[in-house]
SEMIRO-467568 format. One line per field, with one value per residue (C-alpha): residue in three letters; chain; x, y, z. Coordinates in Angstrom, 2 decimals. Example, Ala and Ser with C-alpha at 12.3 -4.5 7.8 and 13.67 -1.06 7.14 Angstrom:
<drenfis>
residu	ALA	SER
chaine	A	A
xx	12.30	13.67
yy	-4.50	-1.06
zz	7.80	7.14
</drenfis>
This chain:
<drenfis>
residu	MET	LEU	LYS	ALA	LYS	ILE	VAL	VAL	ILE	GLY	PRO	ARG	GLU	CYS	GLY	LYS	SER	VAL	VAL	CYS	ASN	TYR	LEU	ALA	GLU	ALA	THR	GLU	GLN	SER	SER	GLY	ASP	TYR	GLN	PRO	THR	GLN	GLY	VAL	ARG	ILE	LEU	GLU	PHE	GLU	ARG	SER	ASN	LEU	ARG	VAL	GLY	ASN	ARG	ASN	ILE	THR	ALA	GLU	VAL	GLU	MET	TRP	ASP	CYS	SER	GLY	ASP	LYS	CYS	PHE	GLU	ALA	CYS	TRP	PRO	ALA	MET	CYS	LYS	ASP	THR	HIS	GLY	ILE	ILE	ILE	MET	PHE	ASN	PRO	ASP	CYS	GLU	SER	HIS	GLU	ASN	ASP	LEU	GLU	ALA	ILE	CYS	SER	HIS	PHE	ILE	LYS	GLN	THR	ASN	LEU	ARG	GLU	SER	GLN	CYS	VAL	MET	PHE	LEU	HIS	ASP	LYS	PRO	GLY	SER	ARG	ASN	GLU	ASP	VAL	VAL	ASN	LEU	PRO	THR	THR	LEU	THR	ARG	VAL	HIS	GLN	VAL	ARG	THR	SER	LEU	ASP	ASP	GLY	PRO	GLU	LEU	ILE	LYS	LYS	GLU	PHE	ASP	LEU	PHE	LEU	SER	GLN	ILE	LEU	SER	THR	LEU	SER	GLU	LYS	ARG	GLU	GLN	GLU	GLU	LEU	SER	ILE	LEU	ASN
chaine	A	A	A	A	A	A	A	A	A	A	A	A	A	A	A	A	A	A	A	A	A	A	A	A	A	A	A	A	A	A	A	A	A	A	A	A	A	A	A	A	A	A	A	A	A	A	A	A	A	A	A	A	A	A	A	A	A	A	A	A	A	A	A	A	A	A	A	A	A	A	A	A	A	A	A	A	A	A	A	A	A	A	A	A	A	A	A	A	A	A	A	A	A	A	A	A	A	A	A	A	A	A	A	A	A	A	A	A	A	A	A	A	A	A	A	A	A	A	A	A	A	A	A	A	A	A	A	A	A	A	A	A	A	A	A	A	A	A	A	A	A	A	A	A	A	A	A	A	A	A	A	A	A	A	A	A	A	A	A	A	A	A	A	A	A	A	A	A	A	A	A	A	A	A	A	A	A	A	A	A	A	A	A	A	A	A
xx	9.26	8.80	6.57	6.70	4.29	6.20	4.27	5.95	4.61	5.45	4.19	3.15	5.86	8.75	9.66	7.89	6.67	10.01	11.89	9.28	9.59	13.39	13.33	10.79	12.69	9.41	9.37	6.50	5.97	5.88	5.97	8.26	5.47	4.41	1.49	0.27	-0.58	-4.31	-4.78	-2.23	-0.21	0.84	4.01	4.87	8.37	11.05	14.36	17.08	20.29	18.81	20.67	18.23	19.81	22.65	21.25	20.55	16.94	14.64	11.57	8.36	7.77	4.42	5.26	2.40	3.20	0.74	-0.39	0.69	-2.46	-4.59	-7.77	-6.97	-6.62	-9.83	-8.02	-5.00	-6.37	-6.83	-3.31	-1.89	-3.46	-0.93	2.08	5.50	7.60	7.37	9.60	9.14	10.17	10.38	12.30	14.38	14.47	10.71	9.78	6.10	7.15	8.40	4.93	3.07	5.48	4.47	0.75	1.30	3.87	2.05	-1.03	0.76	3.15	0.41	-1.99	0.56	2.17	5.55	8.82	11.42	13.46	10.63	10.85	13.46	13.51	14.74	15.61	15.27	17.10	15.39	17.34	18.57	18.15	20.33	21.52	21.51	22.70	20.32	16.89	14.27	12.46	9.55	10.83	8.79	11.05	14.51	15.14	14.23	17.24	17.77	19.42	20.14	19.08	19.32	18.69	21.13	24.09	23.88	21.06	22.81	22.70	18.91	18.91	21.54	19.65	16.36	17.87	19.30	15.94	14.07	16.48	15.79	12.01	12.29	14.44	11.69	9.05	11.15	11.68	7.96	7.09	9.54	8.07	4.56	5.66	7.33	4.23	2.11	4.51	4.51
yy	-41.45	-42.43	-40.26	-40.01	-38.48	-37.06	-35.71	-33.07	-33.04	-31.40	-28.90	-25.37	-22.79	-25.22	-24.10	-26.74	-24.31	-22.52	-25.80	-27.11	-23.93	-24.26	-27.90	-27.19	-24.05	-22.22	-18.53	-17.23	-13.59	-13.12	-10.16	-12.11	-12.51	-16.01	-17.21	-20.64	-23.20	-23.76	-27.52	-28.49	-27.02	-29.32	-28.51	-30.44	-30.42	-32.60	-33.73	-34.94	-36.95	-39.21	-42.51	-45.42	-48.83	-48.44	-45.50	-41.78	-40.78	-37.78	-38.11	-36.23	-35.18	-34.34	-32.69	-32.23	-29.42	-30.31	-27.84	-28.69	-27.09	-29.67	-28.04	-29.83	-33.24	-34.44	-33.99	-36.09	-39.42	-37.89	-36.43	-39.89	-41.66	-43.14	-41.62	-43.00	-41.11	-38.74	-35.83	-35.06	-31.54	-29.71	-26.92	-28.46	-25.09	-25.13	-27.40	-27.58	-29.10	-32.24	-32.82	-32.09	-34.23	-37.53	-37.07	-35.93	-38.61	-41.51	-40.68	-40.25	-43.16	-45.54	-44.48	-45.02	-48.22	-46.88	-48.25	-46.08	-46.17	-44.32	-41.45	-38.81	-36.21	-32.67	-31.02	-27.57	-24.63	-21.36	-18.08	-17.14	-20.64	-21.99	-25.14	-27.35	-30.90	-32.66	-33.39	-35.44	-37.43	-39.79	-43.38	-44.20	-41.85	-42.73	-45.15	-42.58	-41.01	-37.52	-34.53	-31.15	-28.56	-24.82	-22.62	-20.06	-22.31	-25.11	-25.04	-27.46	-30.15	-30.01	-30.69	-33.41	-35.23	-34.83	-36.30	-39.27	-39.84	-39.51	-41.94	-44.47	-44.04	-44.34	-47.47	-49.08	-48.00	-49.27	-52.67	-52.93	-52.07	-54.67	-57.34	-56.51	-56.74	-60.12	-61.48	-60.45	-62.20	-65.43
zz	-0.70	2.93	5.10	8.89	11.37	14.32	17.30	19.48	23.03	26.31	28.88	28.02	27.33	26.85	23.31	21.18	18.51	18.24	17.78	15.31	13.24	13.32	12.19	9.44	8.44	8.79	9.52	11.50	12.28	16.01	18.31	20.62	23.14	24.13	22.01	23.12	20.46	20.25	19.94	17.31	14.43	11.61	9.71	6.55	5.14	3.56	5.04	2.72	3.10	5.76	6.19	5.99	5.60	3.14	1.20	1.60	1.13	1.23	3.41	3.98	7.57	9.07	12.40	14.85	17.30	20.09	22.71	26.23	27.65	29.44	28.12	24.82	26.48	24.77	21.42	22.38	21.06	17.59	17.71	18.57	15.61	13.14	14.94	14.00	16.55	19.49	20.46	24.14	25.10	28.36	30.00	32.81	34.61	35.17	38.07	37.09	33.75	35.50	36.98	33.73	31.74	33.32	32.57	28.98	28.16	29.75	27.69	24.35	24.73	25.95	23.19	20.42	21.78	20.64	21.97	23.70	20.48	18.73	21.21	21.92	24.69	24.11	27.44	25.95	27.51	26.79	26.70	30.18	31.61	34.43	32.55	35.63	35.03	37.43	35.99	37.82	35.14	35.66	35.81	32.68	30.69	31.96	29.05	26.37	24.61	26.04	24.40	25.98	23.37	22.95	19.95	21.39	22.20	19.66	17.15	14.76	17.48	17.32	13.57	13.90	16.67	14.81	11.64	13.59	15.26	11.96	10.25	12.99	12.56	8.78	9.06	11.15	8.61	5.70	7.35	8.10	4.49	3.17	5.47	4.28	0.64	1.26	2.99	-0.01	-2.39	-0.36
</drenfis>
């Protein structure tokens, strides 16, 4: 079974933990009040019926829900280690998120040496958001696939886009594994 480490990054209070819980089908008791992630939370779960090559597979996912608080910046190198894919999240209604996004993303993407195809951006609309179409992204992120998400208006889109992204990551891992096996045989 293939296993992928997916890191979820973004500014504080953009909905990372809520989306991670939704994708992992994890239920967490909450009072509804905002409770910032302290450092990182790691959720492990399986996703089935993922299309990789010409077959459907089940994969193990290790999802790292990383705090967007800059006081944990010293931990970021450890969070980056052995990452296969990055989900970048932010709330497009919060102007400060655009500023924080560039610093967080440049660190994580540079540390991991991942290509744009190994990243996806969830422009996450929280309840009561304005849903404006214009988003000013840092130029380093304009080539990353972007998806407008909302747990209120279209939660299934989040799962669909995550599964497509995960299938792409797993295809890359599968090809790499096959190349390594062939090089050992030769």
